[in-house]
N, C-alpha and C positions, 0 to 999 in steps of 0.2 A: 500517502491516504490513513488515518487515522481510523480505526476501525466502527467508530461510533461516525464517524462521516461517511462510510463505504457504501452505505444505503444511497445518499443525497447524490455520489459520484457516479454509482450505478444509473439512477435515473436521469442525471444529466446526459449519460453518454448513449443514451437511448435515444433523448429528445435531440438531441445532435445526432443523429444517427449512426451511431456505432454502437449497438447492442453489446456487441463481443469484447468491447477494447477492457483491457486489463491493466491492472496497477497493483504498486506492491501495497500492503494494508499493514502496518502496526499497529501494537497496542496504543488507548489510548488513557491517561494524557499524555502529553509529550512534555509540559511545560513542566512537572511538579517530578517528572524523570531523575535517578539518579543519572550521575557520569557512566557507572557500569551497563545503566538500565538504556541510556539513549547508545553506546554502543553495542547489546542487544540487540535493539531496533533497529539500528541501522545496521548492521549483519544482514538481519531477518530479510531486510527490505533490499538487498546485495543479491543475497542469493531467491530473492522472488525473483527480482529485475531481470537478473541471470538465466531463469530458465523460461522465460518469456521470449528471453533475446538466444539464446542459444539452442539446438536440435541435440538432442544424444544422438 
């Protein structure tokens, strides 16, 4: 989810009864990001996802 739409995703998760639903957030916009920018966003999303799935 890009940062710009995170508030909409938070609202939707509450409406659907999952107020604590977590998701990765990356920069916005994606469409004009460079290849290196997209790679950085992907790495950030992977790290965020890993922290949601794996406990230390």
